[in-house]
C-alpha positions in Angstrom: 0.0 0.0 0.0 1.4 3.4 -1.0 0.7 6.1 1.5 0.0 9.6 0.6 0.5 11.6 3.8 -0.7 15.1 4.7 1.2 16.6 7.7 -0.8 19.1 9.5 1.2 21.4 12.2 1.1 24.8 13.8 3.8 27.0 12.4 5.5 27.3 15.9 6.1 23.4 15.6 7.6 23.6 12.2 11.0 22.3 13.5 9.1 19.1 14.1 7.5 19.0 10.7 11.1 19.5 9.2 12.4 16.7 11.4 9.5 14.4 10.5 10.1 14.9 6.8 13.8 14.4 7.2 13.4 11.1 9.1 10.7 9.6 7.0 11.8 10.7 3.6 10.4 7.3 2.2 6.9 8.7 2.8 5.0 10.6 0.2 4.4 13.7 2.5 2.7 16.9 1.8 2.4 20.0 3.7 1.1 23.6 3.5 3.8 26.3 3.5 2.3 29.7 3.8 4.0 33.1 3.8 2.7 36.1 5.8 0.7 37.3 2.7 -1.2 34.0 2.5 -2.9 34.5 6.0 -5.0 37.4 4.4 -7.9 35.2 3.2 -9.7 32.2 5.1 -11.2 31.3 1.8 -7.9 31.2 0.1 -6.4 29.0 2.8 -9.6 26.7 2.9 -8.9 26.3 -1.1 -5.2 25.4 -0.6 -6.2 22.8 2.0 -9.0 21.3 0.0 -7.9 21.4 -3.6 -4.1 21.0 -3.3 -3.2 18.9 -0.3 -6.1 16.8 1.1 -7.3 15.3 -2.2 -5.8 11.8 -2.5 -4.5 11.8 0.9 -4.7 8.3 2.6 -3.4 9.4 6.0 -3.5 12.7 7.6 -0.9 13.3 10.5 -1.4 16.2 13.1 1.8 17.1 14.9 0.3 18.2 18.1 2.3 20.8 20.1 1.0 22.8 23.1 -0.9 25.3 21.2 -2.0 23.3 18.2 -5.6 22.8 19.6 -6.2 26.5 19.5 -5.6 27.0 15.6 -8.5 27.1 13.4 -6.6 26.0 10.3 -5.6 22.8 12.1 -9.2 22.2 12.7 -9.9 22.7 9.0 -7.3 20.3 8.0 -8.7 17.6 10.1 -12.3 18.4 8.8 -11.1 18.1 5.1 -9.2 14.9 5.9 -12.2 13.3 7.5 -14.5 14.5 4.5 -11.9 12.7 2.4 -12.1 9.6 4.9 -8.4 9.8 5.3 -6.9 7.9 8.3 -6.2 10.1 11.1 -3.0 10.2 13.5 -2.2 12.7 16.0 1.5 12.8 17.3 2.2 14.2 20.7 5.3 16.5 20.4 8.0 16.5 23.1 7.4 20.0 23.7 4.0 19.4 25.2 3.7 19.2 29.0 2.0 15.8 28.8 4.6 14.1 26.6 6.5 12.6 29.5 3.3 11.5 31.3 1.9 8.0 31.2 -1.7 9.5 30.0 -2.0 12.3 27.4 -4.3 15.0 28.5 -6.7 14.7 25.4 -8.6 17.8 26.4 -5.8 19.9 25.3 -5.7 18.3 21.7 -7.6 19.5 18.7 -11.4 19.0 19.7 -12.0 17.3 16.3 -9.0 15.1 16.7 -10.2 14.2 20.1 -13.6 13.3 19.0 -12.2 10.9 16.6 -9.9 9.4 19.1 -12.8 8.7 21.4 -15.0 7.2 18.5 -12.2 4.7 17.6 -11.3 6.3 14.2 -8.3 8.3 15.1 -5.0 7.4 17.1 -2.5 9.5 19.0 0.9 8.3 19.7 4.1 10.1 21.2 6.8 11.4 19.0 9.0 8.9 17.6 11.9 8.6 15.4 11.5 5.0 14.6 10.6 4.4 11.0 9.3 0.9 11.7 6.8 2.4 14.5 5.5 5.1 12.1 5.2 2.6 9.4 3.1 0.2 11.6 1.0 3.0 13.1 0.2 4.4 9.5 -0.9 0.8 8.4 -3.0 0.1 11.5 -4.7 3.5 11.0 -5.4 2.9 7.4 -7.0 -0.4 8.5 -9.1 1.4 11.2 -10.2 4.0 8.7 -12.1 1.4 6.7 -14.7 1.7 9.3 -16.1 4.9 8.1 -19.1 4.9 10.6 -16.6 5.9 13.2 -15.8 9.2 11.7 -17.2 12.0 13.9 -17.1 15.2 11.8 -20.3 16.8 13.3 -18.4 19.6 15.2 -19.0 23.1 13.9 -16.0 24.2 11.9 -13.7 26.4 14.0 -14.0 29.9 12.6 -11.3 31.6 14.7 -8.2 30.9 16.7 -8.8 30.4 20.4 -7.2 32.7 22.7 -7.3 32.3 26.3 -6.2 35.8 27.6 -5.7 36.5 31.3 -3.2 35.9 33.9 -0.4 33.9 32.5 -1.8 34.0 28.9 0.2 32.2 26.3 -2.1 32.7 23.4 0.2 34.7 21.1 
């Protein structure tokens, strides 16, 4: 089975995206690279996600850093992937507080990803640099994705980035 991977990540976690692509060069991986000018139109970004990157994707991998769940474009990536019935994997990055814990704090993961982990459609793993482990998780995720009844894409599309401003706010 030849996998077509779409890699979704928040720009603050770009180093992990680059590292993933370097480590797993054998995978056919696509990402979206936006310039500052590209952020002017939500419609433009939506078109990039749907037309150029998600089409023909067999697996969508979401790199989940500490602020990923706040970002609307991550939600849009996941939404589009689920519409395409792409298998879905979240990877907990080492820069998250729960990376070294035994249990991940799913409430701080993108809500649509969390919905699909709960339904049994998606999988979350911790960051690994082991090619065999990544290959196995992609294969298992692809098999799980055959049960499209497990897809939970009912959540309203996130219309703005979440900012939790207040004492100790880290939203920017």
